[in-house]
C-alpha positions in Angstrom: 74.6 137.7 74.5 72.5 140.6 75.7 72.9 143.8 75.9 74.3 144.1 79.2 77.0 141.7 78.0 77.7 143.5 75.3 78.0 146.6 77.3 80.5 145.0 79.9 82.6 143.2 77.6 82.9 146.9 75.5 83.4 148.7 79.1 86.4 146.1 80.0 87.8 146.4 75.9 88.0 150.0 76.2 89.7 150.4 79.8 93.5 150.8 79.9 93.8 148.6 82.6 94.4 144.3 82.3 91.2 142.6 83.3 91.5 139.1 83.3 89.9 135.8 83.9 91.0 132.5 84.8 89.6 128.9 85.6 90.4 127.3 89.2 93.8 125.6 87.7 95.0 129.0 86.5 94.2 128.6 83.2 93.8 132.1 81.4 89.6 132.0 79.8 89.6 135.7 78.9 91.0 138.7 78.8 90.8 142.2 77.4 93.4 144.0 74.7 95.5 145.9 77.3 96.2 142.3 78.9 97.5 141.4 75.6 99.2 144.8 74.8 101.0 144.4 78.3 102.2 140.9 77.9 103.6 141.1 74.2 101.1 137.8 73.5 98.5 138.0 70.9 94.8 136.3 71.9 95.5 132.9 70.5 98.7 132.5 73.0 97.5 133.8 75.9 93.6 132.1 75.7 94.1 128.6 77.9 97.9 129.7 79.3 98.7 128.9 82.6 99.6 131.3 85.1 102.6 128.6 85.6 104.0 129.8 82.3 104.1 133.6 83.2 106.2 133.4 86.4 109.0 131.5 88.0 108.9 129.5 90.8 109.1 131.6 93.7 106.0 133.7 91.9 104.6 130.6 91.1 104.2 129.8 94.6 103.1 133.7 95.6 100.3 133.4 92.9 99.1 130.0 94.3 99.1 131.3 97.4 97.3 134.5 97.1 94.7 132.7 94.8 94.0 130.1 97.2 93.3 132.3 100.0 90.7 133.9 98.2 88.9 130.3 96.5 89.1 129.0 100.7 87.6 132.7 102.3 85.9 133.8 99.3 87.4 137.6 100.3 88.9 139.2 97.7 92.8 140.0 97.6 93.8 143.4 96.5 96.8 145.4 95.6 98.4 141.9 95.4 101.9 141.9 94.1 104.4 139.7 92.0 106.6 139.3 88.8 105.0 138.5 85.5 107.2 137.1 82.9 106.4 138.6 79.3 106.7 137.1 75.7 109.6 138.3 75.1 110.9 137.2 78.9 111.0 140.4 80.1 110.0 140.7 83.4 107.7 143.2 85.1 106.1 143.8 88.8 102.2 143.6 88.4 99.5 144.5 91.1 96.6 142.2 91.0 93.3 142.9 92.6 91.2 139.1 92.9 87.7 138.0 92.5 86.3 134.7 93.4 84.3 133.7 90.4 80.8 131.4 90.8 78.2 130.6 88.5 74.6 131.2 88.8 74.4 128.2 91.5 77.3 129.5 93.8 79.5 127.4 92.6 83.4 128.3 92.3 84.2 128.6 88.8 87.5 130.8 88.6 88.2 134.0 89.5 88.7 137.5 87.8 90.1 140.8 88.1 92.5 143.7 87.2 96.2 143.7 86.5 98.5 146.5 86.6 102.1 147.0 85.7 103.9 149.4 88.7 107.2 148.3 87.6 108.2 152.0 87.0 106.7 152.1 90.8 108.9 150.0 92.1 111.8 150.8 90.8 111.2 154.2 92.2 110.3 153.1 95.9 113.7 151.1 95.5 115.3 153.8 94.1 113.8 156.3 97.0 114.9 154.0 99.9 118.5 153.5 98.6 118.5 157.4 98.5 117.0 158.3 102.1 120.2 157.4 104.2 121.9 160.4 102.0 119.1 162.6 102.6 119.1 161.7 106.4 123.4 162.7 106.3 122.5 166.5 104.6 123.2 169.4 106.6 120.6 170.6 109.1 121.0 174.1 107.0 120.0 172.0 103.7 117.2 169.9 106.2 115.3 172.9 106.9 115.4 174.7 103.6 113.6 171.3 102.0 111.8 170.7 106.1 108.2 170.1 104.6 108.6 168.2 101.3 111.4 166.3 103.4 108.5 165.5 106.1 106.6 164.7 103.4 108.3 162.2 102.2 109.2 160.6 105.6 105.5 160.4 106.5 105.2 157.9 103.7 107.7 155.7 103.9 107.4 151.8 104.7 110.1 152.5 107.2 110.2 154.3 110.4 112.1 157.6 110.9 113.3 158.8 113.9 115.0 161.6 115.3 116.6 161.6 119.5 118.8 163.7 121.4 121.7 161.5 123.1 119.8 160.6 126.1 117.1 158.9 124.1 114.6 161.5 124.2 112.5 161.9 121.0 112.9 165.2 118.8 111.1 163.9 115.8 109.3 160.5 113.9 107.3 159.7 111.6 103.6 157.4 111.6 105.4 154.0 111.1 107.4 154.4 113.7 104.1 154.8 116.2 103.2 151.5 114.2 106.6 149.5 114.7 105.8 150.4 118.5 102.6 149.6 118.5 101.1 152.7 118.8 98.6 154.8 116.8 100.3 156.0 113.4 98.7 159.7 114.8 100.1 159.7 118.1 102.8 161.9 119.3 105.7 160.3 120.9 108.1 163.6 121.0 109.6 164.1 124.5 109.1 160.5 125.1 112.5 158.6 125.8 113.4 155.5 123.4 114.9 153.6 127.4 111.2 152.8 127.7 111.1 150.5 124.3 114.4 148.8 124.8 113.8 145.5 126.4 117.2 145.9 128.1 117.5 150.0 128.5 121.5 148.9 129.6 121.9 147.6 126.0 121.5 151.1 124.7 125.2 152.0 126.5 126.7 149.7 123.8 124.8 150.8 120.9 125.9 154.5 121.8 129.8 153.8 122.4 129.4 152.2 119.0 128.1 155.2 117.6 130.1 157.1 119.1 133.3 155.1 117.8 132.1 154.8 113.9 129.3 157.8 114.0 127.0 155.8 112.5 125.4 152.1 112.8 124.0 149.6 110.5 121.6 147.1 110.7 121.9 146.7 114.5 119.3 144.4 116.2 117.6 145.4 119.2 115.5 143.5 121.6 112.5 146.0 122.0 109.2 146.2 123.4 105.7 147.0 121.9 103.5 150.1 124.0 101.1 146.6 125.1 104.5 144.6 126.0 105.1 142.6 123.2 108.2 141.9 122.7 109.8 142.3 119.2 112.9 142.2 117.3 114.0 145.6 115.3 116.4 146.8 113.1 118.4 150.4 113.3 120.3 152.2 110.6 121.6 155.2 112.6 124.1 157.9 112.0 124.9 161.1 113.8 124.4 164.5 113.5 127.0 166.6 115.2 125.6 170.5 116.4 128.3 172.9 117.8 128.1 171.8 121.2 128.7 168.0 122.1 125.4 167.9 123.8 123.5 168.7 120.7 124.4 165.8 119.0 121.3 164.4 117.3 120.8 160.3 116.1 118.9 160.4 113.2 118.3 156.9 111.9 115.3 154.3 109.9 113.6 151.6 111.9 112.1 148.2 110.5 110.4 145.6 112.2 112.3 142.3 111.8 110.8 140.2 113.9 109.4 137.1 111.6 113.0 137.4 110.0 114.9 137.1 113.3 112.8 134.3 114.5 112.5 132.7 111.2 116.2 132.0 111.4 116.8 131.6 114.8 114.3 128.2 114.1 116.4 127.7 111.0 119.7 127.6 113.1 118.0 125.6 115.5 116.4 123.6 113.1 119.8 122.7 111.0 121.1 122.1 114.6 118.2 119.8 115.4 118.4 117.9 111.8 122.3 117.5 111.7 121.7 115.6 115.5 119.0 113.6 114.3 119.7 112.1 111.3 122.9 111.0 112.8 120.9 109.0 115.4 118.1 108.1 113.5 117.6 103.9 112.8 116.8 104.6 109.4 119.1 105.5 106.4 119.3 109.3 105.5 121.3 109.9 102.1 121.9 113.4 100.3 122.2 113.9 96.7 122.7 116.8 94.8 121.5 118.1 91.4 124.4 116.0 89.9 123.1 112.5 91.2 126.4 112.5 93.7 125.7 111.3 96.9 127.1 114.0 99.5 126.0 112.7 102.7 124.5 109.3 104.2 124.0 109.0 108.1 125.8 105.7 110.1 122.4 104.1 109.8 123.2 103.5 106.1 126.6 101.6 106.6 124.3 98.5 109.0 122.1 98.4 106.2 123.8 98.1 102.9 127.7 96.8 104.3 129.3 99.8 102.9 131.3 102.4 104.7 130.2 105.9 104.3 133.5 106.7 102.5 132.6 104.3 99.9 129.4 105.8 99.1 129.9 109.9 99.3 131.3 111.4 96.1 130.0 108.8 93.9 126.9 108.7 91.7 123.9 106.6 92.8 123.3 105.6 89.3 126.9 103.6 89.4 126.5 102.1 92.6 127.0 98.5 92.7 123.8 98.3 95.5 121.3 99.0 92.5 119.8 96.6 91.3 119.7 96.8 87.5 116.1 96.2 86.8 115.2 99.6 88.8 118.1 101.9 87.0 115.5 103.4 84.7 112.6 103.4 87.7 115.1 105.5 89.8 116.9 108.1 87.4 112.9 108.8 86.2 111.5 109.6 90.0 115.6 111.5 90.1 114.4 114.4 87.7 110.5 114.4 88.7 111.6 115.3 92.4 114.5 117.9 91.2 111.2 118.9 89.0 108.7 119.6 92.3 106.9 116.7 92.3 105.7 114.9 95.3 105.8 111.0 94.3 104.6 108.1 96.6 107.6 105.4 98.1 109.0 103.0 96.1 109.7 99.7 97.4 112.6 98.1 94.9 115.1 94.9 95.7 118.8 96.5 96.2 122.5 94.6 97.1 124.0 94.5 100.7 128.0 94.5 100.2 127.8 90.8 100.2 125.6 90.0 97.5 122.6 89.5 99.3 119.1 91.2 98.0 117.1 92.8 100.3 114.0 94.9 100.3 113.8 98.6 100.9 111.1 101.5 101.1 112.6 104.8 98.5 111.3 108.2 99.5 112.5 111.0 98.0 112.1 115.1 98.6 113.7 118.3 97.6 115.8 119.9 100.7 117.5 123.3 100.7 120.1 124.0 102.7 121.3 127.0 102.3 121.9 128.1 98.7 121.9 124.5 97.7 119.2 122.0 96.5 119.1 118.6 97.8 117.5 115.6 97.2 117.3 113.7 100.6 116.2 110.4 100.9 115.1 108.1 103.2 115.5 104.2 103.3 114.0 101.7 105.4 114.7 97.6 105.4 111.3 95.9 104.5 112.5 92.7 103.8 110.8 90.9 107.1 107.5 93.3 106.4 108.0 92.3 102.1 107.9 88.5 103.5 104.6 88.9 105.6 103.1 90.2 103.1 103.7 87.6 100.6 102.8 85.0 103.2 99.3 87.0 103.7 98.8 87.1 99.7 98.9 83.4 100.4 96.8 83.7 103.0 93.8 85.5 101.3 94.0 83.6 98.9 93.7 80.5 100.4 90.3 81.8 102.6 88.6 83.4 99.3 89.2 79.8 98.2 87.3 78.2 101.3 84.9 81.1 101.0 83.9 80.2 97.7 83.6 76.6 98.7 81.7 77.6 101.2 79.4 80.2 99.1 78.9 77.1 96.3 78.3 74.7 99.4 75.4 76.9 100.9 73.9 77.7 97.3 74.5 73.8 96.4 72.8 72.7 99.6 69.6 74.6 99.6 68.8 74.6 96.1 69.0 70.7 96.2 67.2 70.4 99.6 64.6 73.2 97.6 62.9 70.1 95.5 62.0 67.4 98.4 61.4 69.6 100.4 58.6 71.0 98.8 57.5 67.1 98.4 57.5 66.7 101.9 55.7 70.2 102.8 53.2 69.3 100.1 52.5 66.0 101.0 51.9 66.7 105.2 49.4 69.5 103.7 47.2 67.7 101.9 46.8 64.6 104.0 45.9 67.5 106.6 43.4 68.8 104.3 42.2 66.2 102.4 41.9 62.9 105.0 42.6 64.6 108.1 39.6 62.9 109.6 40.3 59.3 108.7 43.7 59.9 111.0 43.4 59.3 114.9 44.9 61.9 116.7 48.4 60.4 117.1 49.0 59.7 113.9 47.4 64.0 113.4 49.6 64.7 115.6 52.8 63.3 113.6 51.8 64.6 110.2 51.6 68.0 111.9 54.8 67.9 113.5 55.9 66.4 109.7 54.1 70.1 108.4 55.7 72.6 111.3 59.1 71.0 110.7 59.1 71.5 107.0 58.0 74.9 107.5 60.4 76.0 109.8 63.2 73.7 107.1 61.6 75.5 104.0 61.6 78.9 106.2 65.7 78.0 106.3 66.5 77.0 102.8 64.7 80.1 101.8 66.8 82.4 104.1 69.9 80.3 102.4 68.9 81.3 99.1 68.5 85.2 100.0 71.9 85.2 101.2 73.5 83.3 98.5 71.4 86.2 95.9 72.7 88.7 98.7 76.4 87.4 98.4 76.7 86.5 94.4 75.2 90.4 94.2 72.1 88.7 92.6 69.6 89.8 95.4 67.1 92.4 92.9 64.1 94.1 94.5 60.9 94.4 91.9 59.0 97.6 93.1 56.0 99.1 92.8 53.6 101.7 94.4 51.8 99.4 96.9 49.7 100.6 100.4 52.1 100.1 102.7 49.0 100.1 105.1 47.1 97.8 103.6 50.2 95.2 103.6 51.1 96.0 107.6 47.2 94.3 108.3 47.8 91.6 105.6 50.8 90.6 107.7 49.0 90.7 111.0 46.4 88.6 109.7 48.8 86.1 109.0 50.3 86.4 112.8 46.9 86.6 114.3 46.5 83.0 115.0 50.6 82.5 116.7 49.2 85.4 118.4 45.8 84.6 120.3 47.6 81.1 121.3 50.8 83.2 122.9 47.7 85.5 124.6 49.4 88.2 123.3 47.5 91.9 123.0 48.0 94.1 120.1 47.8 97.6 119.0 47.9 99.0 115.9 48.6 102.7 114.6 48.9 103.3 111.4 48.1 105.6 109.0 45.5 105.3 106.8 46.9 105.2 103.7 50.1 104.8 102.2 51.3 104.4 99.2 55.1 104.2 98.2 57.5 101.9 96.0 58.3 98.8 97.6 59.1 95.0 96.6 55.9 93.7 97.9 56.5 90.6 99.1 59.9 91.6 100.6 58.7 93.9 102.6 56.1 91.3 103.8 59.2 89.4 104.1 60.8 92.3 106.5 57.3 92.9 108.3 56.8 88.9 109.2 59.9 88.7 110.5 59.6 91.5 112.8 56.3 90.5 114.3 57.5 86.6 114.7 60.4 88.0 116.4 58.3 90.3 118.6 56.0 87.6 119.4 59.0 84.9 120.4 60.4 87.2 123.0 57.1 88.0 124.6 55.7 86.7 127.7 51.9 85.9 127.3 49.6 88.4 128.5 52.6 91.2 126.7 51.8 94.0 124.4 52.8 94.3 120.8 52.5 97.8 119.2 52.8 98.5 115.4 53.2 101.9 114.5 53.8 104.1 111.3 54.2 107.8 110.5 55.7 110.2 108.3 58.6 111.6 109.0 60.0 114.3 107.0 60.2 112.3 103.7 60.5 109.0 105.4 57.6 106.2 106.6 58.8 105.1 110.0 57.5 101.5 111.1 58.1 100.4 114.8 57.3 97.1 116.1 57.4 97.5 119.6 57.2 94.5 122.4 56.9 94.0 126.3 59.1 91.0 126.6 62.7 90.7 127.1 64.5 93.4 125.7 67.6 93.6 124.5 70.8 94.7 126.0 74.0 96.7 124.6 76.4 93.7 123.8 73.2 91.9 122.2 72.5 95.0 120.1 75.8 95.0 118.1 75.1 91.0 117.3 71.9 92.0 115.6 71.4 92.2 111.6 74.9 89.9 111.6 74.4 86.7 109.5 73.7 83.7 111.6 73.5 86.5 114.6 71.1 84.8 116.6 70.8 85.4 120.4 70.6 82.9 122.5 69.0 83.9 126.4 68.0 80.6 129.1 67.3 81.1 132.4 64.6 81.2 134.8 61.2 83.1 134.0 62.6 82.7 130.1 60.5 79.8 129.6 57.9 81.7 127.2 61.2 82.4 124.9 60.2 80.6 121.3 65.0 80.1 120.7 63.9 78.5 117.3 65.3 80.5 114.3 68.5 79.8 112.5 69.7 83.9 112.8 69.4 84.7 109.0 66.1 87.0 109.3 67.2 90.3 110.5 70.4 90.0 108.6 67.9 89.7 105.2 65.8 92.1 106.5 68.5 95.2 106.8 69.7 94.0 103.1 66.0 94.1 102.2 65.9 98.0 103.6 69.4 98.9 102.3 68.0 98.2 99.1 65.2 100.6 99.3 67.8 103.2 100.1 65.9 103.1 104.1 67.3 101.5 107.5 67.0 99.7 110.1 67.5 100.1 113.5 66.7 98.4 117.3 66.2 100.6 120.6 66.1 98.6 124.1 66.1 100.2 127.6 68.0 96.9 128.9 67.0 93.6 129.7 63.1 92.6 130.8 62.1 96.4 129.3 60.8 95.6 126.1 62.6 96.8 122.5 61.6 98.7 119.4 62.6 97.7 116.1 62.3 100.7 113.4 62.2 100.3 110.0 62.9 103.7 107.8 61.8 104.0 104.3 61.7 106.6 101.6 58.1 108.3 100.3 
C-alpha cells in the first residue's frame, strides 16, 4: 500500500461520519471505526455482513432500489434515508450518500459512501409536524409577537402553508405552497384568489360550508390544478381564525400534494374490482391460501377441474386435502415455505386426484399476494394432462428419430469407407492404363478408360465429401493449421483448374495481394477455393468472365470469386450452404450449366471456414446477373 492510500485510510478512520464499502451483492467489504461504533458490531462481525441482515423487508427493498439506481445510471445518490437495525436490535434512521465503485478497467465492482445517524433529526421533524397544527391556532396576538421566528419555520416546511380570507384571497403563504401549485418558490401569490386553483370552483362552497360548521376541516381532498393547467389532488387541513367582525375571518392551514397517493388508491380500488371479476370468470383454477396453509378462496373453475364444491375446499388445510398425491406432499410443503419467504419459483407439474379418484396432471404456480393487511399465496392451477400425453408421445418420437438418424450416420460412414478401398483400385488402374499404355489402345477403348477415370474421380469426390460429412456430424472434423501464403495457395488452385477454364472458353481476371501469410489448414482452404472455382466454372457460359480477388479489410482477409453466369435468386440463396443443398436449373439457354454434383461442397466449405473463425456468404442481383462468393478469414 503506497503513501496516498495510507493517508486516505487515516482520514477515513478519523472522521466521525461512517464510511463504508460494499460489493455488488451488498456485503460489507470495508468500513471505518465510526461505522462499528454506530452499529454496535465489531469489525469481524461487520465484515462480510449483508445489508439484508441490518434492515427489515421494506427497507431491504428500498436499499436495493436505491443502490440499483446508482448501478444502472452511474449517478450518485445523496441524502438517501432508510431504517437501519443495530446489533442490539435498536432501529435508527440513517442518511447516506452512495457512489458507484469501479476497478481500474471501469468494471462495476461495488459501492461506497457515507452514512449518518439522523434519527434524532427525523424525530424532531415528526414532532415539529405534530406541533404545527397547535402553532397555527395560537392567538393572533401571540402570532405577531413571534412572527419572524414563525415565518422562518413555515418557510422551511415540507408542507404548503397558507392564510386567506373567506373570499379566497391569499394573505400569506410559504415557498412550498408555490411549488405544489407549479409556481416558482420565490413567487409572491398574495392577493391571488384560490378559486383559480380549484378544478371546479363551485366545490369550494361545500368546503366553506363544512369549515363554517366545524371551524376546521381535516384531510379534505380537493381536485386542484397547477399554473400550467396540470390536474392534481391536494389535501387540506384548515381551521378558522375568527376576527372581531365576521368578514375578518381568516382561513389558515397546510396543503400537501397527494396526487400519486390518490391515483394509486383509485387504481388499487379499480384493480381489486377487476381482479375479483377476473378470477371469477377465468377458465383456469385460482385458489388463495393464508400463511397457515388454510384455503380461503377458490374460483368456480376449480370445481370443474377437481369435481369438489368450493365449500368442500375453503377452510381446509391444503396439505390434508384428499386431492393431493402423497408423493408430492413434501415438495409442496417446501415450496409453500419458500414462497412465504418471498422466493420466486418456477411452475411445478404434479399429479393430483379428482373427487372421482382419477389422476390428472396440473401445472401449479404460487406467488405472494397482499390484500389489505393480509398476505396470501395466490395459486394458479392449469390442467396439463393432454399436454403431458403429447409430451410423452413427442419424447417417444424423438427417441425413434434419434435412432433413425444414428442409423443414417452409421450407414453413410460405413458405405463411404467401404467404397473408398475398391474405388482407389479402380481409379488407380484407369490412371495407370492412361499413363503407361495409352498408345496401345484404340480410340474407342481410350474413350472408355477416360470415362472410367472421370467417373471414378467424381465418385471419389462424392465419397470424400461423405467422409467429411461423417466427421462433421461426429465432431471429428479437425484442422491442422500453419502459416501459409494464401495468395500462392490461390494461384496453385487456379493452375489446377486452368485446363477446365480454357476448355470451357472462359476469361479469368486475377487481383490478388502479393504476399499474405495467415494461419490456415492448407488442404482444407484449398478444398474451399477449388469448390468455389469449380462452381463458378460450371455456372458461367462460354466467353464469360471469372474474377478472383483478395484484399485486407480491418483484421480480416477477404477472398471473392465473381462470375458472370446464371446468378442466384433470393429463394436459392437460402438453400446454399445446406447439406445436399443442390440447386437444379433447367431451360432454354441453360445448356452450358454443368449440373453434376452432390450438393455437399458448399456445406463442407462453410464448416471449414467457420472452424477457421471466418465466414462465407453469397451475393447476386438475380437470374443471369452473375454471383459473388466471399470468404472472410481472420488475419
